[in-house]
SELUMTI-162117 format. One record per residue: residue in three letters; chain; x, y, z of N, C-alpha, C, O in turn. Coordinates in Angstrom, 3 decimals. Layout:
   residu   chaine         nX         nY         nZ        caX        caY        caZ         cX         cY         cZ         oX         oY         oZ
      ALA        A          X          Y          Z          X          Y          Z          X          Y          Z          X          Y          Z
...
END
This chain:
   residu   chaine         nX         nY         nZ        caX        caY        caZ         cX         cY         cZ         oX         oY         oZ
      MET        A   -191.368     73.393     68.849   -191.455     71.965     69.109   -190.217     71.217     68.620   -189.822     70.208     69.204
      PHE        A   -189.614     71.713     67.554   -188.420     71.058     67.033   -187.162     71.501     67.770   -186.252     70.702     67.990
      VAL        A   -187.111     72.780     68.151   -185.901     73.341     68.755   -185.638     72.754     70.139   -184.490     72.472     70.481
      GLN        A   -186.692     72.567     70.942   -186.481     72.094     72.315   -185.784     70.730     72.366   -184.764     70.614     73.046
      PRO        A   -186.284     69.686     71.680   -185.544     68.416     71.714   -184.186     68.494     71.045   -183.262     67.792     71.453
      ALA        A   -184.041     69.341     70.017   -182.737     69.479     69.367   -181.710     70.069     70.325   -180.565     69.618     70.364
      LEU        A   -182.112     71.070     71.093   -181.211     71.644     72.096   -180.896     70.644     73.202   -179.790     70.637     73.744
      GLN        A   -181.865     69.803     73.534   -181.630     68.775     74.541   -180.556     67.788     74.072   -179.695     67.386     74.855
      VAL        A   -180.609     67.405     72.808   -179.594     66.520     72.241   -178.224     67.193     72.270   -177.231     66.563     72.634
      ALA        A   -178.167     68.467     71.889   -176.895     69.193     71.900   -176.324     69.286     73.312   -175.115     69.150     73.502
      ALA        A   -177.189     69.518     74.304   -176.726     69.601     75.691   -176.192     68.259     76.177   -175.184     68.213     76.882
      LEU        A   -176.859     67.165     75.806   -176.396     65.835     76.197   -175.048     65.520     75.563   -174.157     64.974     76.214
      TRP        A   -174.906     65.869     74.285   -173.617     65.656     73.619   -172.514     66.429     74.324   -171.438     65.882     74.564
      PHE        A   -172.760     67.693     74.661   -171.745     68.510     75.317   -171.361     67.928     76.678   -170.182     67.877     77.026
      LEU        A   -172.367     67.491     77.447   -172.097     66.950     78.776   -171.312     65.643     78.713   -170.315     65.479     79.416
      LEU        A   -171.765     64.714     77.870   -171.197     63.373     77.873   -169.889     63.276     77.102   -168.990     62.536     77.501
      ASP        A   -169.772     64.016     76.003   -168.599     63.873     75.148   -167.524     64.911     75.450   -166.336     64.587     75.456
      VAL        A   -167.928     66.150     75.700   -166.952     67.227     75.904   -166.542     67.339     77.370   -165.352     67.433     77.672
      VAL        A   -167.512     67.331     78.281   -167.211     67.535     79.688   -166.770     66.236     80.370   -165.664     66.155     80.904
      LEU        A   -167.643     65.220     80.348   -167.335     63.972     81.059   -166.420     63.045     80.259   -165.749     62.193     80.842
      LYS        A   -166.384     63.198     78.935   -165.540     62.378     78.059   -165.768     60.874     78.289   -164.815     60.101     78.388
      VAL        A   -167.033     60.480     78.369   -167.367     59.071     78.553   -167.125     58.324     77.243   -167.490     58.812     76.173
      ARG        A   -166.516     57.153     77.322   -166.168     56.402     76.128   -166.637     54.959     76.233   -166.605     54.365     77.311
      PHE        A   -167.079     54.390     75.093   -167.355     52.965     74.938   -166.386     52.468     73.873   -166.654     52.656     72.686
      PRO        A   -165.270     51.841     74.243   -164.285     51.396     73.249   -164.895     50.411     72.248   -165.647     49.510     72.617
      GLY        A   -164.552     50.605     70.982   -164.964     49.674     69.947   -166.392     49.814     69.469   -166.853     48.988     68.682
      MET        A   -167.122     50.847     69.923   -168.502     51.022     69.491   -168.615     52.282     68.631   -168.080     53.334     68.980
      GLU        A   -169.307     52.161     67.518   -169.476     53.281     66.602   -170.223     54.424     67.285   -171.334     54.248     67.784
      GLY        A   -169.589     55.599     67.295   -170.192     56.745     67.954   -169.882     56.842     69.431   -170.229     57.837     70.067
      GLY        A   -169.228     55.818     70.003   -168.888     55.842     71.422   -170.114     55.821     72.318   -171.207     55.441     71.897
      PHE        A   -169.912     56.236     73.556   -171.006     56.234     74.510   -172.103     57.210     74.101   -173.288     56.908     74.241
      VAL        A   -171.715     58.378     73.597   -172.717     59.370     73.187   -173.606     58.797     72.087   -174.824     58.973     72.119
      GLY        A   -173.008     58.118     71.123   -173.781     57.513     70.057   -174.732     56.457     70.594   -175.906     56.419     70.225
      TYR        A   -174.218     55.599     71.468   -175.071     54.559     72.056   -176.216     55.186     72.834   -177.364     54.755     72.727
      TYR        A   -175.898     56.196     73.609   -176.903     56.836     74.460   -177.994     57.509     73.626   -179.181     57.344     73.909
      LEU        A   -177.602     58.258     72.614   -178.586     58.984     71.807   -179.441     58.043     70.966   -180.625     58.304     70.756
      VAL        A   -178.854     56.960     70.487   -179.618     55.998     69.685   -180.714     55.348     70.517   -181.758     54.975     69.981
      GLY        A   -180.490     55.210     71.812   -181.534     54.686     72.677   -182.442     55.764     73.235   -183.651     55.559     73.344
      MET        A   -181.877     56.915     73.590   -182.643     57.942     74.280   -183.638     58.653     73.374   -184.752     58.943     73.810
      LEU        A   -183.278     58.942     72.141   -184.195     59.677     71.261   -185.476     58.886     70.959   -186.563     59.457     71.045
      PRO        A   -185.391     57.604     70.612   -186.650     56.847     70.487   -187.422     56.779     71.799   -188.653     56.811     71.798
      TRP        A   -186.703     56.683     72.924   -187.395     56.644     74.210   -188.121     57.959     74.482   -189.263     57.947     74.942
      LEU        A   -187.480     59.082     74.206   -188.131     60.381     74.411   -189.392     60.494     73.567   -190.410     61.015     74.023
      MET        A   -189.318     60.000     72.325   -190.501     60.034     71.474   -191.617     59.180     72.063   -192.761     59.627     72.154
      MET        A   -191.290     57.959     72.463   -192.311     57.059     72.997   -192.915     57.605     74.283   -194.133     57.568     74.460
      SER        A   -192.075     58.112     75.181   -192.595     58.608     76.457   -193.458     59.849     76.263   -194.454     60.024     76.966
      GLU        A   -193.087     60.722     75.310   -193.899     61.915     75.053   -195.248     61.531     74.452   -196.274     62.106     74.817
      ILE        A   -195.256     60.576     73.545   -196.507     60.129     72.940   -197.406     59.488     73.989   -198.611     59.738     74.010
      ILE        A   -196.832     58.666     74.857   -197.612     58.000     75.900   -198.225     59.025     76.845   -199.409     58.938     77.171
      GLN        A   -197.427     59.996     77.286   -197.945     60.989     78.227   -199.005     61.877     77.586   -200.020     62.184     78.212
      ARG        A   -198.779     62.287     76.351   -199.767     63.140     75.679   -201.041     62.366     75.355   -202.130     62.941     75.350
      SER        A   -200.914     61.070     75.085   -202.092     60.274     74.766   -203.039     60.184     75.954   -204.256     60.139     75.770
      LEU        A   -202.502     60.157     77.163   -203.346     60.069     78.351   -204.244     61.297     78.516   -205.316     61.200     79.112
      GLY        A   -203.825     62.429     78.004   -204.613     63.648     78.155   -205.123     64.232     76.863   -205.634     65.352     76.845
      VAL        A   -204.993     63.486     75.772   -205.303     64.065     74.466   -206.797     64.364     74.303   -207.156     65.348     73.656
      MET        A   -207.668     63.537     74.876   -209.102     63.783     74.717   -209.535     65.036     75.480   -210.405     65.776     75.020
      SER        A   -208.935     65.269     76.632   -209.230     66.501     77.372   -208.601     67.714     76.687   -209.186     68.797     76.670
      GLU        A   -207.409     67.528     76.126   -206.699     68.630     75.468   -207.476     69.163     74.274   -207.497     70.370     74.036
      TYR        A   -208.113     68.276     73.524   -208.849     68.683     72.329   -210.354     68.597     72.539   -211.112     68.420     71.585
      ALA        A   -210.780     68.724     73.788   -212.213     68.612     74.099   -213.043     69.651     73.359   -214.185     69.383     72.988
      ALA        A   -212.479     70.835     73.143   -213.240     71.900     72.474   -213.638     71.521     71.054   -214.592     72.073     70.505
      LEU        A   -212.908     70.581     70.458   -213.216     70.187     69.089   -214.494     69.359     69.002   -215.189     69.397     67.987
      TYR        A   -214.806     68.610     70.061   -215.919     67.680     69.929   -216.999     67.826     70.992   -218.003     67.116     70.945
      GLN        A   -216.817     68.724     71.944   -217.839     68.885     72.969   -219.125     69.472     72.412   -220.219     69.035     72.769
      ARG        A   -218.992     70.469     71.531   -220.179     71.171     71.036   -220.366     71.036     69.524   -221.187     71.732     68.927
      ALA        A   -219.609     70.149     68.924   -219.726     69.992     67.472   -219.491     68.529     67.106   -218.926     67.754     67.877
      VAL        A   -219.946     68.178     65.902   -219.712     66.833     65.394   -218.289     66.773     64.841   -217.964     67.439     63.858
      PHE        A   -217.455     65.972     65.481   -216.054     65.859     65.059   -215.673     64.383     65.117   -216.057     63.695     66.063
      PRO        A   -214.925     63.873     64.128   -214.527     62.459     64.142   -213.524     62.175     65.270   -212.333     62.455     65.139
      LEU        A   -214.017     61.621     66.365   -213.171     61.369     67.531   -212.026     60.427     67.225   -210.997     60.451     67.901
      PHE        A   -212.197     59.604     66.216   -211.189     58.598     65.892   -209.865     59.232     65.479   -208.823     58.579     65.531
      ILE        A   -209.895     60.490     65.073   -208.676     61.162     64.608   -207.825     61.657     65.775   -206.599     61.691     65.673
      ILE        A   -208.456     62.039     66.870   -207.752     62.743     67.951   -206.585     61.954     68.551   -205.516     62.537     68.727
      PRO        A   -206.726     60.656     68.877   -205.585     59.947     69.466   -204.364     59.854     68.566   -203.264     59.583     69.047
      VAL        A   -204.540     60.075     67.264   -203.408     59.986     66.341   -202.566     61.264     66.366   -201.414     61.254     65.931
      VAL        A   -203.132     62.367     66.875   -202.434     63.653     66.839   -201.090     63.611     67.567   -200.089     64.009     66.972
      PRO        A   -201.009     63.144     68.841   -199.692     63.089     69.502   -198.703     62.204     68.752   -197.507     62.491     68.712
      LEU        A   -199.210     61.123     68.157   -198.342     60.210     67.418   -197.702     60.903     66.229   -196.502     60.752     65.996
      LEU        A   -198.494     61.667     65.468   -197.975     62.328     64.279   -197.074     63.512     64.625   -196.033     63.708     63.997
      VAL        A   -197.475     64.301     65.625   -196.701     65.489     65.976   -195.369     65.112     66.598   -194.315     65.491     66.088
      SER        A   -195.407     64.365     67.705   -194.162     63.989     68.384   -193.328     63.055     67.516   -192.103     63.167     67.473
      GLY        A   -193.999     62.127     66.821   -193.270     61.221     65.944   -192.547     61.955     64.830   -191.396     61.641     64.526
      GLY        A   -193.205     62.925     64.220   -192.566     63.686     63.152   -191.367     64.479     63.623   -190.342     64.522     62.943
      ILE        A   -191.487     65.111     64.785   -190.390     65.923     65.315   -189.178     65.066     65.644   -188.066     65.359     65.205
      TYR        A   -189.394     64.005     66.421   -188.264     63.181     66.850   -187.684     62.343     65.716   -186.499     62.008     65.739
      THR        A   -188.499     62.003     64.730   -187.955     61.282     63.576   -186.963     62.149     62.820   -185.906     61.668     62.413
      GLY        A   -187.295     63.433     62.627   -186.366     64.337     61.949   -185.069     64.505     62.716   -183.989     64.484     62.125
      ILE        A   -185.167     64.672     64.035   -183.962     64.851     64.859   -183.124     63.580     64.866   -181.902     63.630     64.731
      PHE        A   -183.795     62.436     65.027   -183.074     61.159     65.093   -182.391     60.849     63.764   -181.293     60.293     63.745
      PHE        A   -183.030     61.202     62.662   -182.422     60.978     61.348   -181.104     61.747     61.228   -180.108     61.211     60.742
      ILE        A   -181.105     62.992     61.670   -179.885     63.803     61.600   -178.801     63.237     62.510   -177.641     63.141     62.109
      VAL        A   -179.174     62.862     63.734   -178.206     62.294     64.681   -177.631     60.989     64.143   -176.424     60.760     64.228
      ALA        A   -178.499     60.125     63.585   -178.033     58.843     63.047   -177.095     59.050     61.860   -176.137     58.297     61.689
      LEU        A   -177.365     60.068     61.039   -176.453     60.387     59.936   -175.065     60.734     60.449   -174.061     60.290     59.892
      LEU        A   -175.010     61.530     61.517   -173.726     61.933     62.075   -172.995     60.764     62.721   -171.764     60.722     62.727
      ILE        A   -173.761     59.806     63.269   -173.138     58.675     63.964   -172.702     57.586     62.991   -171.576     57.095     63.071
      SER        A   -173.595     57.203     62.065   -173.350     56.021     61.234   -173.500     56.263     59.742   -173.486     55.306     58.968
      GLY        A   -173.642     57.509     59.314   -173.766     57.789     57.889   -175.151     57.479     57.366   -176.113     57.378     58.127
      TRP        A   -175.239     57.328     56.040   -176.549     57.138     55.408   -177.211     55.830     55.823   -178.436     55.754     55.922
      THR        A   -176.398     54.798     56.067   -176.973     53.522     56.502   -177.694     53.688     57.839   -178.809     53.201     58.025
      GLY        A   -177.040     54.377     58.755   -177.666     54.629     60.047   -178.873     55.535     59.930   -179.861     55.346     60.640
      GLY        A   -178.809     56.534     59.031   -179.942     57.439     58.853   -181.166     56.711     58.336   -182.276     56.932     58.820
      LEU        A   -180.969     55.840     57.351   -182.096     55.069     56.831   -182.631     54.104     57.886   -183.839     53.893     57.993
      GLY        A   -181.712     53.517     58.667   -182.136     52.639     59.751   -182.955     53.382     60.786   -183.907     52.838     61.344
      ALA        A   -182.578     54.640     61.044   -183.328     55.454     62.002   -184.745     55.716     61.507   -185.691     55.671     62.292
      LEU        A   -184.902     55.989     60.211   -186.239     56.211     59.654   -187.096     54.961     59.774   -188.266     55.036     60.152
      VAL        A   -186.509     53.807     59.450   -187.251     52.543     59.556   -187.675     52.300     61.002   -188.809     51.902     61.271
      LEU        A   -186.750     52.546     61.929   -187.053     52.322     63.344   -188.186     53.223     63.824   -189.138     52.746     64.442
      MET        A   -188.092     54.514     63.545   -189.086     55.454     64.068   -190.461     55.216     63.451   -191.473     55.316     64.144
      LEU        A   -190.508     54.907     62.172   -191.799     54.598     61.548   -192.388     53.324     62.151   -193.593     53.235     62.385
      GLY        A   -191.518     52.339     62.400   -191.983     51.115     63.034   -192.503     51.354     64.434   -193.511     50.768     64.829
      LEU        A   -191.828     52.214     65.198   -192.277     52.537     66.551   -193.615     53.262     66.529   -194.463     53.026     67.390
      MET        A   -193.810     54.133     65.560   -195.080     54.848     65.463   -196.226     53.877     65.180   -197.307     54.004     65.756
      VAL        A   -195.991     52.915     64.301   -197.014     51.904     64.037   -197.256     51.070     65.292   -198.397     50.738     65.612
      TRP        A   -196.177     50.733     66.003   -196.301     49.917     67.220   -197.076     50.651     68.309   -197.817     50.026     69.067
      LEU        A   -196.914     51.965     68.394   -197.574     52.744     69.433   -199.040     53.060     69.116   -199.785     53.475     70.004
      LEU        A   -199.455     52.870     67.874   -200.803     53.274     67.464   -201.911     52.695     68.355   -202.742     53.462     68.842
      PRO        A   -201.961     51.379     68.588   -203.049     50.875     69.438   -202.972     51.388     70.869   -204.000     51.559     71.524
      PHE        A   -201.757     51.636     71.359   -201.608     52.162     72.714   -202.139     53.590     72.809   -202.629     54.004     73.859
      CYS        A   -202.042     54.346     71.709   -202.587     55.712     71.708   -204.087     55.686     71.939   -204.608     56.490     72.712
      TYR        A   -204.786     54.777     71.282   -206.237     54.673     71.458   -206.585     54.151     72.846   -207.524     54.633     73.478
      LEU        A   -205.829     53.167     73.317   -206.088     52.608     74.636   -205.866     53.643     75.727   -206.702     53.790     76.618
      LEU        A   -204.748     54.364     75.669   -204.425     55.351     76.699   -205.347     56.565     76.625   -205.632     57.187     77.648
      ALA        A   -205.816     56.909     75.425   -206.746     58.038     75.302   -208.024     57.776     76.080   -208.548     58.674     76.739
      VAL        A   -208.526     56.555     76.007   -209.739     56.198     76.742   -209.468     56.135     78.241   -210.212     56.707     79.037
      ILE        A   -208.398     55.436     78.622   -208.083     55.275     80.047   -207.803     56.626     80.690   -208.273     56.901     81.794
      GLY        A   -207.037     57.470     80.000   -206.700     58.783     80.554   -207.895     59.696     80.713   -207.911     60.549     81.600
      LEU        A   -208.893     59.530     79.868   -210.089     60.367     79.960   -210.932     60.008     81.178   -211.466     60.893     81.847
      PHE        A   -211.052     58.729     81.464   -211.926     58.285     82.546   -211.194     58.108     83.875   -211.829     58.088     84.930
      ILE        A   -209.850     57.978     83.837   -209.048     57.872     85.064   -207.988     58.973     84.992   -206.864     58.724     84.556
      ARG        A   -208.333     60.158     85.408   -207.485     61.337     85.212   -206.168     61.263     85.989   -205.170     61.841     85.560
      ASP        A   -206.153     60.559     87.123   -204.952     60.528     87.963   -203.769     59.862     87.275   -202.625     60.060     87.685
      LEU        A   -204.028     59.079     86.240   -202.933     58.403     85.539   -201.989     59.392     84.869   -200.819     59.075     84.652
      GLN        A   -202.476     60.580     84.539   -201.617     61.587     83.915   -200.510     62.032     84.862   -199.408     62.348     84.414
      GLN        A   -200.787     62.063     86.170   -199.761     62.422     87.140   -198.833     61.245     87.438   -197.668     61.447     87.781
      LEU        A   -199.338     60.027     87.309   -198.537     58.836     87.604   -197.604     58.461     86.462   -196.535     57.897     86.697
      ALA        A   -197.992     58.767     85.230   -197.245     58.325     84.051   -195.784     58.763     84.040   -194.926     57.929     83.751
      PRO        A   -195.440     60.041     84.340   -194.016     60.421     84.308   -193.154     59.592     85.252   -192.028     59.234     84.905
      PHE        A   -193.668     59.282     86.441   -192.910     58.476     87.397   -192.691     57.063     86.858   -191.576     56.543     86.917
      VAL        A   -193.750     56.439     86.331   -193.640     55.086     85.803   -192.672     55.039     84.622   -191.857     54.122     84.521
      LEU        A   -192.760     56.026     83.729   -191.867     56.054     82.566   -190.413     56.264     82.978   -189.510     55.691     82.368
      THR        A   -190.179     57.071     83.997   -188.811     57.273     84.481   -188.246     55.982     85.050   -187.092     55.639     84.793
      MET        A   -189.059     55.262     85.827   -188.614     53.985     86.371   -188.322     52.984     85.248   -187.334     52.251     85.311
      LEU        A   -189.180     52.954     84.224   -188.952     52.057     83.101   -187.665     52.406     82.356   -186.955     51.516     81.889
      MET        A   -187.366     53.691     82.247   -186.137     54.105     81.571   -184.909     53.575     82.297   -183.952     53.132     81.662
      TYR        A   -184.934     53.620     83.634   -183.785     53.177     84.414   -183.564     51.671     84.325   -182.432     51.207     84.460
      VAL        A   -184.634     50.898     84.098   -184.482     49.442     84.023   -184.497     48.958     82.576   -184.723     47.777     82.315
      THR        A   -184.258     49.862     81.648   -184.116     49.542     80.226   -182.722     49.980     79.790   -182.292     51.072     80.159
      PRO        A   -182.000     49.165     79.016   -180.614     49.502     78.628   -180.530     50.704     77.694   -180.366     50.565     76.482
      ILE        A   -180.646     51.881     78.290   -180.496     53.129     77.548   -179.262     53.879     78.031   -178.463     54.370     77.234
      LEU        A   -179.123     53.958     79.345   -177.983     54.642     79.943   -176.784     53.724     80.114   -175.711     54.184     80.505
      TYR        A   -176.941     52.439     79.829   -175.880     51.463     80.044   -176.055     50.310     79.057   -177.106     50.166     78.431
      LEU        A   -175.007     49.489     78.928   -175.083     48.317     78.068   -175.878     47.209     78.749   -175.893     47.138     79.977
      PRO        A   -176.539     46.342     77.981   -177.265     45.219     78.595   -176.365     44.336     79.446   -176.821     43.755     80.432
      SER        A   -175.090     44.228     79.077   -174.159     43.387     79.842   -173.933     43.912     81.254   -173.488     43.158     82.120
      ALA        A   -174.230     45.195     81.511   -174.045     45.775     82.841   -175.205     45.458     83.778   -175.120     45.724     84.976
      PHE        A   -176.289     44.891     83.247   -177.458     44.584     84.066   -177.117     43.419     84.997   -176.437     42.486     84.571
      PRO        A   -177.571     43.446     86.262   -177.265     42.363     87.210   -177.697     41.002     86.667   -178.776     40.863     86.092
      GLU        A   -176.841     40.006     86.858   -177.122     38.671     86.338   -178.428     38.108     86.883   -179.171     37.444     86.160
      SER        A   -178.707     38.371     88.151   -179.911     37.815     88.767   -181.197     38.410     88.204   -182.282     37.860     88.391
      LEU        A   -181.061     39.547     87.508   -182.239     40.226     86.959   -182.269     40.214     85.429   -183.075     40.919     84.821
      LYS        A   -181.400     39.422     84.807   -181.347     39.391     83.343   -182.668     38.934     82.719   -182.965     39.261     81.571
      TRP        A   -183.459     38.171     83.489   -184.757     37.732     82.973   -185.650     38.919     82.613   -186.495     38.827     81.722
      TRP        A   -185.447     40.047     83.327   -186.265     41.229     83.063   -186.047     41.755     81.646   -186.979     42.237     81.003
      LEU        A   -184.807     41.657     81.166   -184.522     42.123     79.821   -185.219     41.268     78.769   -185.469     41.732     77.657
      GLN        A   -185.534     40.020     79.117   -186.211     39.141     78.178   -187.706     39.420     78.089   -188.321     39.160     77.055
      VAL        A   -188.296     39.944     79.159   -189.747     40.195     79.163   -190.080     41.672     78.989   -191.248     42.021     78.816
      ASN        A   -189.086     42.534     79.032   -189.296     43.969     78.882   -189.330     44.320     77.395   -188.287     44.269     76.744
      PRO        A   -190.489     44.674     76.833   -190.538     44.969     75.393   -189.688     46.171     75.006   -189.179     46.232     73.886
      PHE        A   -189.527     47.129     75.918   -188.722     48.300     75.601   -187.243     47.933     75.465   -186.523     48.542     74.675
      ALA        A   -186.792     46.942     76.232   -185.417     46.477     76.092   -185.196     45.881     74.704   -184.146     46.086     74.096
      HIS        A   -186.178     45.150     74.209   -186.058     44.571     72.866   -186.112     45.666     71.795   -185.437     45.565     70.771
      LEU        A   -186.907     46.701     72.029   -186.944     47.816     71.075   -185.605     48.533     71.022   -185.187     48.993     69.960
      MET        A   -184.922     48.630     72.174   -183.589     49.239     72.190   -182.589     48.390     71.401   -181.724     48.925     70.708
      VAL        A   -182.712     47.068     71.509   -181.847     46.177     70.728   -182.043     46.432     69.236   -181.074     46.508     68.480
      LEU        A   -183.293     46.562     68.820   -183.577     46.829     67.411   -183.052     48.196     66.985   -182.578     48.358     65.861
      ALA        A   -183.134     49.180     67.880   -182.625     50.517     67.561   -181.133     50.482     67.286   -180.671     51.037     66.289
      HIS        A   -180.378     49.837     68.158   -178.926     49.769     67.965   -178.554     48.885     66.780   -177.517     49.094     66.150
      ALA        A   -179.392     47.902     66.475   -179.121     47.059     65.317   -179.312     47.833     64.017   -178.491     47.728     63.106
      LEU        A   -180.387     48.606     63.927   -180.690     49.325     62.697   -179.758     50.509     62.461   -179.396     50.796     61.320
      VAL        A   -179.370     51.194     63.528   -178.573     52.410     63.373   -177.081     52.132     63.472   -176.297     52.703     62.713
      GLN        A   -176.676     51.262     64.398   -175.252     51.030     64.645   -174.758     49.662     64.217   -173.577     49.350     64.370
      GLY        A   -175.651     48.848     63.684   -175.221     47.531     63.208   -174.937     46.537     64.306   -174.201     45.578     64.076
      GLN        A   -175.489     46.722     65.490   -175.276     45.779     66.587   -176.087     44.506     66.356   -176.991     44.478     65.522
      GLY        A   -175.754     43.453     67.104   -176.438     42.176     66.955   -177.857     42.206     67.513   -178.174     42.992     68.406
      TRP        A   -178.694     41.343     66.975   -180.065     41.228     67.450   -180.547     39.807     67.218   -179.926     39.049     66.472
      THR        A   -181.665     39.441     67.863   -182.259     38.125     67.695   -183.725     38.288     67.287   -184.293     39.374     67.408
      TRP        A   -184.321     37.216     66.810   -185.719     37.276     66.392   -186.652     37.530     67.567   -187.769     38.014     67.383
      THR        A   -186.194     37.202     68.786   -187.017     37.472     69.967   -187.268     38.964     70.124   -188.349     39.379     70.540
      SER        A   -186.263     39.769     69.789   -186.406     41.226     69.917   -187.450     41.775     68.959   -187.987     42.858     69.188
      LEU        A   -187.740     41.059     67.906   -188.789     41.469     66.967   -190.117     40.793     67.299   -191.181     41.396     67.159
      ALA        A   -190.046     39.539     67.740   -191.262     38.754     67.955   -192.056     39.236     69.164   -193.283     39.306     69.099
      LEU        A   -191.382     39.572     70.271   -192.114     39.967     71.479   -192.887     41.273     71.282   -194.082     41.299     71.576
      PRO        A   -192.267     42.365     70.798   -193.061     43.579     70.535   -194.185     43.339     69.524   -195.275     43.893     69.662
      ALA        A   -193.916     42.508     68.505   -194.955     42.230     67.507   -196.126     41.482     68.131   -197.281     41.758     67.806
      ALA        A   -195.839     40.538     69.024   -196.908     39.783     69.684   -197.751     40.702     70.576   -198.975     40.583     70.613
      ILE        A   -197.095     41.610     71.290   -197.828     42.557     72.139   -198.705     43.457     71.296   -199.841     43.742     71.673
      TRP        A   -198.198     43.911     70.157   -198.968     44.773     69.253   -200.221     44.062     68.769   -201.301     44.653     68.745
      VAL        A   -200.087     42.800     68.386   -201.231     42.031     67.891   -202.270     41.853     68.999   -203.471     41.955     68.750
      LEU        A   -201.806     41.587     70.220   -202.726     41.371     71.335   -203.476     42.641     71.727   -204.620     42.573     72.178
      VAL        A   -202.840     43.794     71.557   -203.432     45.054     72.012   -204.285     45.703     70.929   -205.212     46.447     71.251
      LEU        A   -204.003     45.448     69.668   -204.616     46.196     68.569   -206.146     46.158     68.592   -206.783     47.202     68.732
      LEU        A   -206.726     45.010     68.462   -208.186     44.927     68.363   -208.890     45.334     69.659   -209.873     46.073     69.591
      PRO        A   -208.434     44.885     70.846   -209.103     45.343     72.078   -209.069     46.854     72.270   -210.051     47.439     72.727
      SER        A   -207.952     47.495     71.927   -207.856     48.943     72.123   -208.790     49.687     71.180   -209.447     50.643     71.589
      LEU        A   -208.856     49.262     69.931   -209.768     49.906     68.979   -211.226     49.661     69.361   -212.064     50.554     69.239
      ALA        A   -211.524     48.448     69.823   -212.897     48.138     70.239   -213.295     48.957     71.462   -214.416     49.460     71.539
      LEU        A   -212.370     49.091     72.421   -212.662     49.879     73.619   -212.899     51.335     73.268   -213.811     51.961     73.809
      PHE        A   -212.094     51.883     72.373   -212.275     53.278     71.971   -213.626     53.472     71.290   -214.323     54.453     71.545
      ARG        A   -213.984     52.543     70.433   -215.261     52.670     69.716   -216.442     52.600     70.674   -217.399     53.363     70.538
      ARG        A   -216.380     51.693     71.638   -217.487     51.548     72.583   -217.561     52.730     73.547   -218.626     53.016     74.095
      SER        A   -216.440     53.417     73.757   -216.405     54.530     74.699   -216.815     55.853     74.081   -217.096     56.808     74.805
      GLN        A   -216.854     55.930     72.769   -217.139     57.209     72.097   -218.448     57.861     72.551   -218.464     59.075     72.754
      PRO        A   -219.542     57.116     72.720   -220.790     57.793     73.145   -220.703     58.419     74.523   -221.516     59.284     74.850
      HIS        A   -219.736     58.009     75.348   -219.641     58.489     76.718   -218.536     59.550     76.906   -218.380     60.093     78.000
      MET        A   -217.789     59.837     75.861   -216.650     60.744     76.019   -217.090     62.175     76.289   -216.497     62.852     77.130
      ARG        A   -218.112     62.645     75.597   -218.592     63.993     75.856   -219.159     64.127     77.263   -219.039     65.178     77.892
      GLU        A   -219.787     63.039     77.761   -220.327     63.071     79.117   -219.202     63.124     80.149   -219.343     63.759     81.195
      ALA        A   -218.094     62.460     79.856   -216.987     62.411     80.811   -216.356     63.778     81.029   -215.729     64.011     82.062
      LEU        A   -216.513     64.683     80.070   -215.949     66.019     80.185   -216.989     67.012     80.687   -216.687     68.195     80.845
END
């Protein structure tokens, strides 16, 4: 589980820095640094989201025929994927920005894990009762990646569509990632919008999961 994403990072570095020699003048770590600082948190979030949609079916054997605390299961993808990518991102951030960047990476990844917690419970319920979403999720996440400043700078986004960057919570999370690891600028909006979404989702997602528990064994 640790080797696969680590090799993916090494392959991206080789392609972008050694082969293509892509450069961002004046930015710490260059284009490779910018790309990895955005891509590694995105890979963690997308893996957690996709695994959360199928986590209740994946661990069905634990609770179908025995008494098991269902409340624990949605946290499993968060802890496993979060732990793996946090370790990798910490090492990458150290190489890009030193200890300051490494500590910033830890703060960012822990914050993202807390932010994703209510979504894990919400998606676990939705994925159990609407199975087709598991096939749709990779396509939706890929589209979201392309319209989020990960592969490019926010300034490269078309002027007519700049409003999207203001309402896209993932774009604001990328701003926070580059601020914590690379010292880039940020605004309070980049913190306030994800925080507001977290507050709005937290109680409904936990309530929905609790109300759905008696029906989960029947759904399988």
